[in-house]
C-alpha positions in Angstrom: 24.3 2.0 -36.4 23.8 4.5 -33.6 21.2 2.3 -31.8 23.5 -0.7 -32.2 26.5 1.3 -30.8 24.4 2.5 -27.9 23.2 -1.0 -27.1 26.8 -2.3 -27.1 27.8 0.5 -24.8 25.0 -0.2 -22.4 25.9 -3.9 -22.4 29.5 -3.1 -21.7 28.6 -0.8 -18.8 26.3 -3.4 -17.3 29.0 -6.0 -17.5 31.5 -3.7 -15.9 29.1 -3.0 -13.1 28.5 -6.7 -12.5 32.3 -7.3 -12.4 32.9 -4.4 -10.0 30.0 -4.9 -7.7 32.1 -3.4 -4.9 31.6 0.1 -6.4 27.8 -0.4 -6.3 27.5 -2.0 -2.9 30.8 -2.1 -1.0 29.1 -3.7 2.1 27.7 -6.6 0.0 31.0 -7.1 -1.7 33.0 -7.2 1.6 30.5 -9.6 3.2 30.8 -12.0 0.3 34.6 -11.9 0.5 34.6 -12.4 4.3 32.2 -15.3 4.1 34.3 -17.0 1.5 37.2 -16.8 3.9 35.2 -18.5 6.6 34.2 -15.4 8.6 30.7 -14.9 10.0 28.8 -11.7 9.4 27.7 -10.1 12.7 25.8 -7.1 14.0 27.2 -6.0 17.3 26.0 -3.4 19.8 28.4 -0.8 21.2 27.4 2.2 23.3 25.1 4.3 21.3 26.0 2.8 17.9 25.5 -0.4 16.0 28.6 -2.1 14.5 28.8 -4.4 11.5 31.5 -7.0 12.0 33.0 -10.2 10.6 34.5 -12.8 12.9 36.3 -16.2 12.8 36.7 -17.9 16.2 39.0 -20.9 16.6 38.7 -23.4 19.5 41.4 -23.1 22.1 42.4 -19.6 21.4 42.6 -17.2 24.4 43.6 -14.1 22.4 41.2 -12.2 20.1 42.8 -10.2 17.3 40.6 -7.1 16.7 41.2 -5.4 13.3 39.9 -1.9 12.6 39.5 -0.4 9.1 40.6 3.0 7.8 38.5 6.1 7.2 37.0 4.8 3.9 35.1 7.4 1.9 34.1 10.2 4.3 34.1 12.6 1.3 33.6 12.3 -2.4 34.1 14.4 -5.5 37.5 15.6 -4.4 36.5 16.4 -0.9 33.7 18.7 -1.9 30.7 16.5 -1.0 30.1 14.5 2.2 29.6 10.8 1.3 26.3 9.2 2.1 28.1 6.0 2.9 31.7 6.0 4.1 32.2 2.3 3.6 35.5 1.8 1.8 35.4 0.3 -1.7 38.8 -1.2 -1.1 38.9 -2.3 2.6 42.6 -2.9 3.2 42.2 -3.8 6.9 39.6 -6.5 5.8 42.3 -8.0 3.6 44.7 -8.0 6.6 42.0 -9.6 8.8 41.4 -12.4 6.4 45.2 -13.1 6.2 45.6 -13.1 10.0 45.8 -16.5 11.7 43.9 -17.2 14.9 40.6 -15.9 16.3 39.9 -12.6 14.5 37.2 -9.9 14.9 37.0 -7.3 12.1 35.1 -4.7 14.0 33.4 -2.1 11.8 33.4 1.5 12.9 30.0 3.2 13.7 28.1 4.1 10.5 30.3 2.0 8.2 29.1 -1.0 6.2 25.5 -1.9 6.9 25.6 0.1 10.1 25.4 3.4 8.1 21.6 3.0 8.2 21.7 3.1 12.1 19.3 5.9 13.2 22.2 7.2 15.4 24.3 7.9 12.3 24.9 11.5 11.2 27.6 12.5 8.8 29.7 14.1 11.5 30.5 10.6 12.8 32.6 9.9 9.7 33.8 13.4 9.0 34.8 15.9 11.7 34.1 13.6 14.6 35.3 10.3 13.2 37.7 9.9 16.2 35.4 11.4 18.8 35.1 10.0 22.3 31.6 8.6 21.5 33.0 6.7 18.6 35.9 5.2 20.6 33.7 4.3 23.6 31.3 2.5 21.3 34.2 0.6 19.7 35.5 -0.4 23.1 32.1 -1.5 24.3 31.4 -3.6 21.2 34.8 -5.3 21.4 34.5 -5.9 25.1 31.1 -7.4 24.9 32.1 -9.7 22.1 35.2 -10.8 24.1 33.1 -11.4 27.3 30.6 -13.4 25.4 33.3 -15.7 24.0 35.4 -15.8 27.2 38.4 -14.2 25.6 41.2 -13.4 28.0 43.3 -11.0 25.8 42.8 -8.7 22.8 45.4 -7.6 20.3 44.3 -4.4 18.6 45.4 -3.7 15.0 44.4 -0.6 13.1 45.1 0.5 9.6 45.3 4.2 8.7 42.5 6.1 10.5 41.7 2.7 12.2 45.1 2.9 13.9 43.9 6.2 15.5 40.9 4.3 16.9 43.0 1.3 18.0 45.5 3.5 20.0 42.7 5.4 21.6 40.9 2.1 22.5 44.1 0.6 24.0 44.1 3.4 26.6 40.5 2.8 27.6 40.3 -1.0 27.8 41.5 -3.9 30.0 42.8 -7.2 28.7 44.7 -5.6 25.8 47.8 -7.6 25.0 49.2 -5.2 22.4 48.5 -2.6 19.7 49.8 -2.5 16.1 49.4 0.7 14.1 49.8 0.3 10.3 50.2 3.6 8.4 48.4 5.4 11.2 47.8 9.2 11.1 48.5 9.4 14.9 48.9 13.1 15.0 45.5 14.1 13.6 46.2 17.9 13.7 49.5 17.6 11.9 47.9 15.3 9.3 45.0 17.6 8.5 47.3 20.7 8.3 49.7 18.9 6.0 46.9 18.1 3.5 45.0 21.4 4.0 42.0 19.5 5.2 39.3 20.9 7.5 40.3 20.5 11.2 38.6 17.4 12.7 36.8 19.4 15.4 35.4 17.1 18.1 37.9 14.3 17.3 40.5 13.1 19.7 44.2 13.3 18.7 46.5 10.5 20.0 49.4 12.9 19.9 47.7 15.0 22.5 46.6 12.1 24.7 48.6 10.6 27.5 51.1 8.1 26.1 50.2 4.4 26.3 52.0 2.6 29.2 55.4 1.3 28.3 54.5 -2.1 29.6 51.9 -2.5 26.7 53.6 -4.1 23.7 53.3 -1.7 20.7 54.4 -1.7 17.1 54.1 1.2 14.7 54.6 0.4 11.0 55.5 3.2 8.7 55.8 3.1 4.9 58.6 5.4 3.8 56.8 6.2 0.5 53.5 7.0 2.2 52.3 10.4 0.9 48.9 10.1 2.7 50.5 9.8 6.1 54.1 11.0 5.7 56.5 10.4 8.6 56.8 14.1 9.4 53.0 14.1 10.2 53.4 11.4 12.9 56.9 12.4 14.2 55.5 14.2 17.2 53.7 11.1 18.4 56.5 8.7 17.5 59.3 10.7 19.2 57.8 9.4 22.5 57.9 5.8 21.3 61.0 3.6 21.8 62.8 3.4 18.4 62.6 -0.3 18.4 58.8 -0.1 18.4 58.8 1.9 15.1 59.4 -0.3 12.0 60.1 1.4 8.7 59.4 -0.2 5.3 61.4 1.4 2.6 59.3 0.3 -0.4 55.9 0.6 1.1 53.4 3.5 0.6 50.0 4.0 2.2 48.3 1.0 0.5 51.2 -1.0 -0.9 52.3 -3.5 0.2 50.6 -4.2 3.6 48.1 -6.8 2.6 50.5 -8.7 0.3 53.2 -9.0 2.9 51.0 -9.3 5.9 51.2 -13.0 6.6 55.0 -12.9 7.1 54.9 -9.5 8.7 52.3 -10.5 11.3 54.1 -13.8 12.1 57.2 -11.8 12.9 55.5 -9.0 14.8 53.2 -11.3 16.8 56.1 -13.5 18.0 58.1 -10.3 18.9 55.1 -8.9 20.9 54.6 -12.2 22.7 58.3 -12.3 23.6 58.1 -8.8 25.0 54.8 -9.6 26.9 56.5 -12.6 28.5 59.2 -10.4 30.0 56.6 -8.3 31.9 55.0 -9.8 35.0 51.4 -8.7 34.1 50.6 -6.9 30.8 46.9 -7.6 30.8 45.7 -4.3 32.3 46.8 -1.3 30.3 46.1 1.3 32.9 43.0 2.6 31.1 39.4 2.5 32.1 37.5 -0.7 31.3 34.4 -0.1 29.1 31.3 -2.0 30.2 
């Protein structure tokens, strides 16, 4: 009886593992999901780092929508152990990318997805220095090279959670940026770590302490009013310098719900709004930042 019970238990565990392959290999799971949605799996080169990416290019599109994932799993076991692979098991920004119309580049952060085997990768790049200048510069370089190779005229940057930190920092350093959308972004890194009692992210940039993005650059900041991961008070210092009409509150949303589910209608509304604003400005292509080569 004991052997029979043990065999049944083992069979059940193997079945559960097969059905939840993302917990065993999140990169493989994400790649399969992206390919089923018509995205190509890519390996891009930044400046000092490799970047895993997924892309769907449509003919006749002159705008590339660049989507950036959150922080994933920098720590495990309740924050006591550094993760060997920070790739998220539930990549919400990937869900957003797959639901976004047009030409889309889901640009992986250094050391995430298959890129975690890059010899340049050390755990500091997904822990304390996850928003460092070296990380942002490499993201800019990878996006810019991809855009150049495909003759893209404009890039709309979208970041979720920690990916929004990267997106905002990239927007200040690149040309041809048509807008930036932050979704549940922890845009005051110091306030966010202090709120949760996390270790300070020494070596990371903090958008709240950087020069404000130029007002001519279309921007939208989406905030979930039930977000306990990034509560409004942790981003208020950054957002107080943003025009109120650029900050959109969602009463029933938290940090994960319900961005992916509502994204198609949200993006349609936001994108139309950003284009209307861009059309009212004579030239919104340069952002005033330094173009990355």
